[in-house]
mmCIF file of the N, C-alpha and C atoms, coordinates in Angstrom:
data_MODEL
# 
_entry.id   MODEL 
# 
loop_
_atom_site.group_PDB 
_atom_site.id 
_atom_site.type_symbol 
_atom_site.label_atom_id 
_atom_site.label_alt_id 
_atom_site.label_comp_id 
_atom_site.label_asym_id 
_atom_site.label_entity_id 
_atom_site.label_seq_id 
_atom_site.pdbx_PDB_ins_code 
_atom_site.Cartn_x 
_atom_site.Cartn_y 
_atom_site.Cartn_z 
_atom_site.occupancy 
_atom_site.B_iso_or_equiv 
_atom_site.pdbx_formal_charge 
_atom_site.auth_seq_id 
_atom_site.auth_comp_id 
_atom_site.auth_asym_id 
_atom_site.auth_atom_id 
_atom_site.pdbx_PDB_model_num 
ATOM 1   N N  . UNK A 1 1  ? -15.486 -19.572 11.621  1.00 0.00 ? 1  UNK A N  1 
ATOM 2   C CA . UNK A 1 1  ? -14.514 -18.510 11.700  1.00 0.00 ? 1  UNK A CA 1 
ATOM 3   C C  . UNK A 1 1  ? -14.284 -17.938 10.294  1.00 0.00 ? 1  UNK A C  1 
ATOM 4   N N  . UNK A 1 2  ? -14.223 -16.629 10.194  1.00 0.00 ? 2  UNK A N  1 
ATOM 5   C CA . UNK A 1 2  ? -13.962 -15.949 8.932   1.00 0.00 ? 2  UNK A CA 1 
ATOM 6   C C  . UNK A 1 2  ? -12.483 -15.593 8.856   1.00 0.00 ? 2  UNK A C  1 
ATOM 7   N N  . UNK A 1 3  ? -11.859 -15.918 7.752   1.00 0.00 ? 3  UNK A N  1 
ATOM 8   C CA . UNK A 1 3  ? -10.450 -15.579 7.543   1.00 0.00 ? 3  UNK A CA 1 
ATOM 9   C C  . UNK A 1 3  ? -10.386 -14.322 6.691   1.00 0.00 ? 3  UNK A C  1 
ATOM 10  N N  . UNK A 1 4  ? -9.660  -13.322 7.200   1.00 0.00 ? 4  UNK A N  1 
ATOM 11  C CA . UNK A 1 4  ? -9.519  -12.061 6.473   1.00 0.00 ? 4  UNK A CA 1 
ATOM 12  C C  . UNK A 1 4  ? -8.558  -12.247 5.300   1.00 0.00 ? 4  UNK A C  1 
ATOM 13  N N  . UNK A 1 5  ? -8.953  -11.745 4.157   1.00 0.00 ? 5  UNK A N  1 
ATOM 14  C CA . UNK A 1 5  ? -8.152  -11.830 2.939   1.00 0.00 ? 5  UNK A CA 1 
ATOM 15  C C  . UNK A 1 5  ? -7.832  -10.405 2.489   1.00 0.00 ? 5  UNK A C  1 
ATOM 16  N N  . UNK A 1 6  ? -6.562  -10.124 2.179   1.00 0.00 ? 6  UNK A N  1 
ATOM 17  C CA . UNK A 1 6  ? -6.234  -8.779  1.719   1.00 0.00 ? 6  UNK A CA 1 
ATOM 18  C C  . UNK A 1 6  ? -6.932  -8.450  0.397   1.00 0.00 ? 6  UNK A C  1 
ATOM 19  N N  . UNK A 1 7  ? -7.500  -7.278  0.333   1.00 0.00 ? 7  UNK A N  1 
ATOM 20  C CA . UNK A 1 7  ? -8.106  -6.767  -0.903  1.00 0.00 ? 7  UNK A CA 1 
ATOM 21  C C  . UNK A 1 7  ? -7.129  -5.747  -1.487  1.00 0.00 ? 7  UNK A C  1 
ATOM 22  N N  . UNK A 1 8  ? -6.398  -6.167  -2.508  1.00 0.00 ? 8  UNK A N  1 
ATOM 23  C CA . UNK A 1 8  ? -5.355  -5.337  -3.099  1.00 0.00 ? 8  UNK A CA 1 
ATOM 24  C C  . UNK A 1 8  ? -5.940  -4.321  -4.074  1.00 0.00 ? 8  UNK A C  1 
ATOM 25  N N  . UNK A 1 9  ? -5.361  -3.121  -4.065  1.00 0.00 ? 9  UNK A N  1 
ATOM 26  C CA . UNK A 1 9  ? -5.779  -2.072  -5.002  1.00 0.00 ? 9  UNK A CA 1 
ATOM 27  C C  . UNK A 1 9  ? -4.552  -1.276  -5.432  1.00 0.00 ? 9  UNK A C  1 
ATOM 28  N N  . UNK A 1 10 ? -4.645  -0.718  -6.621  1.00 0.00 ? 10 UNK A N  1 
ATOM 29  C CA . UNK A 1 10 ? -3.594  0.159   -7.137  1.00 0.00 ? 10 UNK A CA 1 
ATOM 30  C C  . UNK A 1 10 ? -4.055  1.597   -6.998  1.00 0.00 ? 10 UNK A C  1 
ATOM 31  N N  . UNK A 1 11 ? -3.114  2.473   -6.927  1.00 0.00 ? 11 UNK A N  1 
ATOM 32  C CA . UNK A 1 11 ? -3.411  3.891   -6.896  1.00 0.00 ? 11 UNK A CA 1 
ATOM 33  C C  . UNK A 1 11 ? -4.059  4.316   -8.208  1.00 0.00 ? 11 UNK A C  1 
ATOM 34  N N  . UNK A 1 12 ? -4.963  5.258   -8.133  1.00 0.00 ? 12 UNK A N  1 
ATOM 35  C CA . UNK A 1 12 ? -5.557  5.805   -9.357  1.00 0.00 ? 12 UNK A CA 1 
ATOM 36  C C  . UNK A 1 12 ? -4.516  6.596   -10.150 1.00 0.00 ? 12 UNK A C  1 
ATOM 37  N N  . UNK A 1 13 ? -3.388  6.913   -9.533  1.00 0.00 ? 13 UNK A N  1 
ATOM 38  C CA . UNK A 1 13 ? -2.314  7.639   -10.212 1.00 0.00 ? 13 UNK A CA 1 
ATOM 39  C C  . UNK A 1 13 ? -1.277  6.712   -10.836 1.00 0.00 ? 13 UNK A C  1 
ATOM 40  N N  . UNK A 1 14 ? -1.491  5.418   -10.746 1.00 0.00 ? 14 UNK A N  1 
ATOM 41  C CA . UNK A 1 14 ? -0.558  4.450   -11.319 1.00 0.00 ? 14 UNK A CA 1 
ATOM 42  C C  . UNK A 1 14 ? -0.566  4.546   -12.834 1.00 0.00 ? 14 UNK A C  1 
ATOM 43  N N  . UNK A 1 15 ? 0.599   4.280   -13.419 1.00 0.00 ? 15 UNK A N  1 
ATOM 44  C CA . UNK A 1 15 ? 0.655   4.274   -14.879 1.00 0.00 ? 15 UNK A CA 1 
ATOM 45  C C  . UNK A 1 15 ? 0.237   2.896   -15.399 1.00 0.00 ? 15 UNK A C  1 
ATOM 46  N N  . UNK A 1 16 ? 0.110   2.769   -16.685 1.00 0.00 ? 16 UNK A N  1 
ATOM 47  C CA . UNK A 1 16 ? -0.372  1.524   -17.275 1.00 0.00 ? 16 UNK A CA 1 
ATOM 48  C C  . UNK A 1 16 ? 0.733   0.540   -17.640 1.00 0.00 ? 16 UNK A C  1 
ATOM 49  N N  . UNK A 1 17 ? 1.992   0.902   -17.385 1.00 0.00 ? 17 UNK A N  1 
ATOM 50  C CA . UNK A 1 17 ? 3.065   -0.018  -17.753 1.00 0.00 ? 17 UNK A CA 1 
ATOM 51  C C  . UNK A 1 17 ? 3.464   -0.956  -16.614 1.00 0.00 ? 17 UNK A C  1 
ATOM 52  N N  . UNK A 1 18 ? 2.716   -0.964  -15.530 1.00 0.00 ? 18 UNK A N  1 
ATOM 53  C CA . UNK A 1 18 ? 2.938   -1.924  -14.456 1.00 0.00 ? 18 UNK A CA 1 
ATOM 54  C C  . UNK A 1 18 ? 3.915   -1.488  -13.384 1.00 0.00 ? 18 UNK A C  1 
ATOM 55  N N  . UNK A 1 19 ? 4.416   -0.276  -13.456 1.00 0.00 ? 19 UNK A N  1 
ATOM 56  C CA . UNK A 1 19 ? 5.361   0.218   -12.455 1.00 0.00 ? 19 UNK A CA 1 
ATOM 57  C C  . UNK A 1 19 ? 4.616   0.884   -11.304 1.00 0.00 ? 19 UNK A C  1 
ATOM 58  N N  . UNK A 1 20 ? 4.081   0.067   -10.429 1.00 0.00 ? 20 UNK A N  1 
ATOM 59  C CA . UNK A 1 20 ? 3.334   0.631   -9.318  1.00 0.00 ? 20 UNK A CA 1 
ATOM 60  C C  . UNK A 1 20 ? 3.303   -0.353  -8.156  1.00 0.00 ? 20 UNK A C  1 
ATOM 61  N N  . UNK A 1 21 ? 2.757   0.096   -7.077  1.00 0.00 ? 21 UNK A N  1 
ATOM 62  C CA . UNK A 1 21 ? 2.581   -0.761  -5.909  1.00 0.00 ? 21 UNK A CA 1 
ATOM 63  C C  . UNK A 1 21 ? 1.094   -0.987  -5.695  1.00 0.00 ? 21 UNK A C  1 
ATOM 64  N N  . UNK A 1 22 ? 0.798   -2.039  -4.951  1.00 0.00 ? 22 UNK A N  1 
ATOM 65  C CA . UNK A 1 22 ? -0.572  -2.323  -4.558  1.00 0.00 ? 22 UNK A CA 1 
ATOM 66  C C  . UNK A 1 22 ? -0.637  -2.260  -3.040  1.00 0.00 ? 22 UNK A C  1 
ATOM 67  N N  . UNK A 1 23 ? -1.774  -1.802  -2.536  1.00 0.00 ? 23 UNK A N  1 
ATOM 68  C CA . UNK A 1 23 ? -1.977  -1.642  -1.101  1.00 0.00 ? 23 UNK A CA 1 
ATOM 69  C C  . UNK A 1 23 ? -3.220  -2.413  -0.694  1.00 0.00 ? 23 UNK A C  1 
ATOM 70  N N  . UNK A 1 24 ? -3.129  -3.089  0.443   1.00 0.00 ? 24 UNK A N  1 
ATOM 71  C CA . UNK A 1 24 ? -4.293  -3.740  1.052   1.00 0.00 ? 24 UNK A CA 1 
ATOM 72  C C  . UNK A 1 24 ? -4.450  -3.125  2.436   1.00 0.00 ? 24 UNK A C  1 
ATOM 73  N N  . UNK A 1 25 ? -5.493  -2.326  2.608   1.00 0.00 ? 25 UNK A N  1 
ATOM 74  C CA . UNK A 1 25 ? -5.719  -1.661  3.895   1.00 0.00 ? 25 UNK A CA 1 
ATOM 75  C C  . UNK A 1 25 ? -7.039  -2.081  4.540   1.00 0.00 ? 25 UNK A C  1 
ATOM 76  N N  . UNK A 1 26 ? -7.511  -3.245  4.185   1.00 0.00 ? 26 UNK A N  1 
ATOM 77  C CA . UNK A 1 26 ? -8.794  -3.728  4.712   1.00 0.00 ? 26 UNK A CA 1 
ATOM 78  C C  . UNK A 1 26 ? -8.645  -4.661  5.912   1.00 0.00 ? 26 UNK A C  1 
ATOM 79  N N  . UNK A 1 27 ? -7.415  -4.969  6.304   1.00 0.00 ? 27 UNK A N  1 
ATOM 80  C CA . UNK A 1 27 ? -7.202  -5.905  7.409   1.00 0.00 ? 27 UNK A CA 1 
ATOM 81  C C  . UNK A 1 27 ? -7.051  -5.144  8.729   1.00 0.00 ? 27 UNK A C  1 
ATOM 82  N N  . UNK A 1 28 ? -7.555  -5.692  9.818   1.00 0.00 ? 28 UNK A N  1 
ATOM 83  C CA . UNK A 1 28 ? -7.448  -4.983  11.093  1.00 0.00 ? 28 UNK A CA 1 
ATOM 84  C C  . UNK A 1 28 ? -5.998  -4.899  11.579  1.00 0.00 ? 28 UNK A C  1 
ATOM 85  N N  . UNK A 1 29 ? -5.549  -3.689  11.872  1.00 0.00 ? 29 UNK A N  1 
ATOM 86  C CA . UNK A 1 29 ? -4.251  -3.473  12.481  1.00 0.00 ? 29 UNK A CA 1 
ATOM 87  C C  . UNK A 1 29 ? -3.042  -3.548  11.577  1.00 0.00 ? 29 UNK A C  1 
ATOM 88  N N  . UNK A 1 30 ? -3.231  -3.676  10.267  1.00 0.00 ? 30 UNK A N  1 
ATOM 89  C CA . UNK A 1 30 ? -2.086  -3.776  9.366   1.00 0.00 ? 30 UNK A CA 1 
ATOM 90  C C  . UNK A 1 30 ? -2.443  -3.226  7.984   1.00 0.00 ? 30 UNK A C  1 
ATOM 91  N N  . UNK A 1 31 ? -1.453  -2.614  7.339   1.00 0.00 ? 31 UNK A N  1 
ATOM 92  C CA . UNK A 1 31 ? -1.564  -2.190  5.945   1.00 0.00 ? 31 UNK A CA 1 
ATOM 93  C C  . UNK A 1 31 ? -0.437  -2.905  5.199   1.00 0.00 ? 31 UNK A C  1 
ATOM 94  N N  . UNK A 1 32 ? -0.784  -3.598  4.135   1.00 0.00 ? 32 UNK A N  1 
ATOM 95  C CA . UNK A 1 32 ? 0.193   -4.354  3.349   1.00 0.00 ? 32 UNK A CA 1 
ATOM 96  C C  . UNK A 1 32 ? 0.489   -3.620  2.046   1.00 0.00 ? 32 UNK A C  1 
ATOM 97  N N  . UNK A 1 33 ? 1.746   -3.695  1.612   1.00 0.00 ? 33 UNK A N  1 
ATOM 98  C CA . UNK A 1 33 ? 2.173   -3.050  0.367   1.00 0.00 ? 33 UNK A CA 1 
ATOM 99  C C  . UNK A 1 33 ? 3.036   -4.049  -0.397  1.00 0.00 ? 33 UNK A C  1 
ATOM 100 N N  . UNK A 1 34 ? 2.785   -4.163  -1.708  1.00 0.00 ? 34 UNK A N  1 
ATOM 101 C CA . UNK A 1 34 ? 3.585   -5.074  -2.536  1.00 0.00 ? 34 UNK A CA 1 
ATOM 102 C C  . UNK A 1 34 ? 3.801   -4.472  -3.919  1.00 0.00 ? 34 UNK A C  1 
ATOM 103 N N  . UNK A 1 35 ? 4.770   -5.023  -4.621  1.00 0.00 ? 35 UNK A N  1 
ATOM 104 C CA . UNK A 1 35 ? 5.087   -4.630  -5.996  1.00 0.00 ? 35 UNK A CA 1 
ATOM 105 C C  . UNK A 1 35 ? 4.073   -5.306  -6.919  1.00 0.00 ? 35 UNK A C  1 
ATOM 106 N N  . UNK A 1 36 ? 3.415   -4.549  -7.755  1.00 0.00 ? 36 UNK A N  1 
ATOM 107 C CA . UNK A 1 36 ? 2.391   -5.119  -8.631  1.00 0.00 ? 36 UNK A CA 1 
ATOM 108 C C  . UNK A 1 36 ? 2.978   -6.065  -9.680  1.00 0.00 ? 36 UNK A C  1 
ATOM 109 N N  . UNK A 1 37 ? 4.280   -5.949  -9.964  1.00 0.00 ? 37 UNK A N  1 
ATOM 110 C CA . UNK A 1 37 ? 4.909   -6.838  -10.948 1.00 0.00 ? 37 UNK A CA 1 
ATOM 111 C C  . UNK A 1 37 ? 5.348   -8.163  -10.329 1.00 0.00 ? 37 UNK A C  1 
ATOM 112 N N  . UNK A 1 38 ? 5.397   -8.225  -8.995  1.00 0.00 ? 38 UNK A N  1 
ATOM 113 C CA . UNK A 1 38 ? 5.866   -9.425  -8.295  1.00 0.00 ? 38 UNK A CA 1 
ATOM 114 C C  . UNK A 1 38 ? 4.914   -9.727  -7.139  1.00 0.00 ? 38 UNK A C  1 
ATOM 115 N N  . UNK A 1 39 ? 3.709   -10.109 -7.475  1.00 0.00 ? 39 UNK A N  1 
ATOM 116 C CA . UNK A 1 39 ? 2.666   -10.292 -6.464  1.00 0.00 ? 39 UNK A CA 1 
ATOM 117 C C  . UNK A 1 39 ? 2.959   -11.410 -5.484  1.00 0.00 ? 39 UNK A C  1 
ATOM 118 N N  . UNK A 1 40 ? 3.805   -12.351 -5.844  1.00 0.00 ? 40 UNK A N  1 
ATOM 119 C CA . UNK A 1 40 ? 4.150   -13.413 -4.901  1.00 0.00 ? 40 UNK A CA 1 
ATOM 120 C C  . UNK A 1 40 ? 5.439   -13.101 -4.150  1.00 0.00 ? 40 UNK A C  1 
ATOM 121 N N  . UNK A 1 41 ? 6.006   -11.934 -4.422  1.00 0.00 ? 41 UNK A N  1 
ATOM 122 C CA . UNK A 1 41 ? 7.250   -11.522 -3.766  1.00 0.00 ? 41 UNK A CA 1 
ATOM 123 C C  . UNK A 1 41 ? 7.002   -10.975 -2.371  1.00 0.00 ? 41 UNK A C  1 
ATOM 124 N N  . UNK A 1 42 ? 7.991   -10.295 -1.822  1.00 0.00 ? 42 UNK A N  1 
ATOM 125 C CA . UNK A 1 42 ? 7.882   -9.784  -0.460  1.00 0.00 ? 42 UNK A CA 1 
ATOM 126 C C  . UNK A 1 42 ? 6.775   -8.742  -0.315  1.00 0.00 ? 42 UNK A C  1 
ATOM 127 N N  . UNK A 1 43 ? 6.243   -8.684  0.892   1.00 0.00 ? 43 UNK A N  1 
ATOM 128 C CA . UNK A 1 43 ? 5.187   -7.729  1.234   1.00 0.00 ? 43 UNK A CA 1 
ATOM 129 C C  . UNK A 1 43 ? 5.655   -6.898  2.420   1.00 0.00 ? 43 UNK A C  1 
ATOM 130 N N  . UNK A 1 44 ? 5.514   -5.593  2.317   1.00 0.00 ? 44 UNK A N  1 
ATOM 131 C CA . UNK A 1 44 ? 5.823   -4.713  3.435   1.00 0.00 ? 44 UNK A CA 1 
ATOM 132 C C  . UNK A 1 44 ? 4.596   -4.604  4.324   1.00 0.00 ? 44 UNK A C  1 
ATOM 133 N N  . UNK A 1 45 ? 4.821   -4.551  5.634   1.00 0.00 ? 45 UNK A N  1 
ATOM 134 C CA . UNK A 1 45 ? 3.726   -4.439  6.606   1.00 0.00 ? 45 UNK A CA 1 
ATOM 135 C C  . UNK A 1 45 ? 3.898   -3.147  7.392   1.00 0.00 ? 45 UNK A C  1 
ATOM 136 N N  . UNK A 1 46 ? 2.826   -2.374  7.487   1.00 0.00 ? 46 UNK A N  1 
ATOM 137 C CA . UNK A 1 46 ? 2.824   -1.129  8.243   1.00 0.00 ? 46 UNK A CA 1 
ATOM 138 C C  . UNK A 1 46 ? 1.669   -1.150  9.231   1.00 0.00 ? 46 UNK A C  1 
ATOM 139 N N  . UNK A 1 47 ? 1.837   -0.453  10.342  1.00 0.00 ? 47 UNK A N  1 
ATOM 140 C CA . UNK A 1 47 ? 0.679   -0.207  11.192  1.00 0.00 ? 47 UNK A CA 1 
ATOM 141 C C  . UNK A 1 47 ? -0.152  0.861   10.485  1.00 0.00 ? 47 UNK A C  1 
ATOM 142 N N  . UNK A 1 48 ? -1.441  0.931   10.738  1.00 0.00 ? 48 UNK A N  1 
ATOM 143 C CA . UNK A 1 48 ? -2.241  1.991   10.119  1.00 0.00 ? 48 UNK A CA 1 
ATOM 144 C C  . UNK A 1 48 ? -1.711  3.392   10.436  1.00 0.00 ? 48 UNK A C  1 
ATOM 145 N N  . UNK A 1 49 ? -1.220  3.596   11.649  1.00 0.00 ? 49 UNK A N  1 
ATOM 146 C CA . UNK A 1 49 ? -0.671  4.909   12.030  1.00 0.00 ? 49 UNK A CA 1 
ATOM 147 C C  . UNK A 1 49 ? 0.570   5.232   11.210  1.00 0.00 ? 49 UNK A C  1 
ATOM 148 N N  . UNK A 1 50 ? 1.475   4.276   11.058  1.00 0.00 ? 50 UNK A N  1 
ATOM 149 C CA . UNK A 1 50 ? 2.682   4.498   10.268  1.00 0.00 ? 50 UNK A CA 1 
ATOM 150 C C  . UNK A 1 50 ? 2.329   4.764   8.802   1.00 0.00 ? 50 UNK A C  1 
ATOM 151 N N  . UNK A 1 51 ? 1.343   4.048   8.263   1.00 0.00 ? 51 UNK A N  1 
ATOM 152 C CA . UNK A 1 51 ? 0.931   4.243   6.874   1.00 0.00 ? 51 UNK A CA 1 
ATOM 153 C C  . UNK A 1 51 ? 0.345   5.638   6.669   1.00 0.00 ? 51 UNK A C  1 
ATOM 154 N N  . UNK A 1 52 ? -0.495  6.094   7.598   1.00 0.00 ? 52 UNK A N  1 
ATOM 155 C CA . UNK A 1 52 ? -1.063  7.450   7.487   1.00 0.00 ? 52 UNK A CA 1 
ATOM 156 C C  . UNK A 1 52 ? 0.040   8.500   7.551   1.00 0.00 ? 52 UNK A C  1 
ATOM 157 N N  . UNK A 1 53 ? 1.044   8.287   8.403   1.00 0.00 ? 53 UNK A N  1 
ATOM 158 C CA . UNK A 1 53 ? 2.174   9.222   8.490   1.00 0.00 ? 53 UNK A CA 1 
ATOM 159 C C  . UNK A 1 53 ? 2.954   9.255   7.185   1.00 0.00 ? 53 UNK A C  1 
ATOM 160 N N  . UNK A 1 54 ? 3.201   8.088   6.611   1.00 0.00 ? 54 UNK A N  1 
ATOM 161 C CA . UNK A 1 54 ? 3.893   8.014   5.327   1.00 0.00 ? 54 UNK A CA 1 
ATOM 162 C C  . UNK A 1 54 ? 3.119   8.776   4.249   1.00 0.00 ? 54 UNK A C  1 
ATOM 163 N N  . UNK A 1 55 ? 1.817   8.541   4.164   1.00 0.00 ? 55 UNK A N  1 
ATOM 164 C CA . UNK A 1 55 ? 1.007   9.238   3.161   1.00 0.00 ? 55 UNK A CA 1 
ATOM 165 C C  . UNK A 1 55 ? 1.027   10.744  3.375   1.00 0.00 ? 55 UNK A C  1 
ATOM 166 N N  . UNK A 1 56 ? 0.957   11.178  4.623   1.00 0.00 ? 56 UNK A N  1 
ATOM 167 C CA . UNK A 1 56 ? 0.989   12.619  4.919   1.00 0.00 ? 56 UNK A CA 1 
ATOM 168 C C  . UNK A 1 56 ? 2.312   13.226  4.457   1.00 0.00 ? 56 UNK A C  1 
ATOM 169 N N  . UNK A 1 57 ? 3.408   12.514  4.668   1.00 0.00 ? 57 UNK A N  1 
ATOM 170 C CA . UNK A 1 57 ? 4.716   13.022  4.226   1.00 0.00 ? 57 UNK A CA 1 
ATOM 171 C C  . UNK A 1 57 ? 4.816   13.088  2.710   1.00 0.00 ? 57 UNK A C  1 
ATOM 172 N N  . UNK A 1 58 ? 4.231   12.130  2.010   1.00 0.00 ? 58 UNK A N  1 
ATOM 173 C CA . UNK A 1 58 ? 4.317   12.146  0.545   1.00 0.00 ? 58 UNK A CA 1 
ATOM 174 C C  . UNK A 1 58 ? 3.437   13.230  -0.058  1.00 0.00 ? 58 UNK A C  1 
ATOM 175 N N  . UNK A 1 59 ? 2.445   13.660  0.684   1.00 0.00 ? 59 UNK A N  1 
ATOM 176 C CA . UNK A 1 59 ? 1.537   14.700  0.177   1.00 0.00 ? 59 UNK A CA 1 
ATOM 177 C C  . UNK A 1 59 ? 1.939   16.094  0.599   1.00 0.00 ? 59 UNK A C  1 
ATOM 178 N N  . UNK A 1 60 ? 2.856   16.205  1.530   1.00 0.00 ? 60 UNK A N  1 
ATOM 179 C CA . UNK A 1 60 ? 3.276   17.504  2.038   1.00 0.00 ? 60 UNK A CA 1 
ATOM 180 C C  . UNK A 1 60 ? 4.110   18.246  0.995   1.00 0.00 ? 60 UNK A C  1 
ATOM 181 N N  . UNK A 1 61 ? 3.975   19.579  0.969   1.00 0.00 ? 61 UNK A N  1 
ATOM 182 C CA . UNK A 1 61 ? 4.827   20.342  0.054   1.00 0.00 ? 61 UNK A CA 1 
ATOM 183 C C  . UNK A 1 61 ? 6.305   20.188  0.455   1.00 0.00 ? 61 UNK A C  1 
ATOM 184 N N  . UNK A 1 62 ? 7.162   20.115  -0.536  1.00 0.00 ? 62 UNK A N  1 
ATOM 185 C CA . UNK A 1 62 ? 8.577   19.922  -0.282  1.00 0.00 ? 62 UNK A CA 1 
ATOM 186 C C  . UNK A 1 62 ? 9.301   21.264  -0.316  1.00 0.00 ? 62 UNK A C  1 
ATOM 187 N N  . UNK A 1 63 ? 10.229  21.414  0.610   1.00 0.00 ? 63 UNK A N  1 
ATOM 188 C CA . UNK A 1 63 ? 11.047  22.639  0.634   1.00 0.00 ? 63 UNK A CA 1 
ATOM 189 C C  . UNK A 1 63 ? 12.120  22.541  -0.451  1.00 0.00 ? 63 UNK A C  1 
ATOM 190 N N  . UNK A 1 64 ? 12.406  23.648  -1.082  1.00 0.00 ? 64 UNK A N  1 
ATOM 191 C CA . UNK A 1 64 ? 13.458  23.675  -2.126  1.00 0.00 ? 64 UNK A CA 1 
ATOM 192 C C  . UNK A 1 64 ? 14.818  23.806  -1.518  1.00 0.00 ? 64 UNK A C  1 
# 
């Protein structure tokens, strides 16, 4: 049996002072998000659909 391991990555837009999040989207049915400064801390879990919706909202133009 193969055990799936999250492959964490940072955004290419992350700054170099460590203030960013890491995302693992390689697992079936779940997207994990964690604070890069506290890797053993809490992890947020999203469905892939919810994660895509979140990303779409963050990329959408904002009304003034």
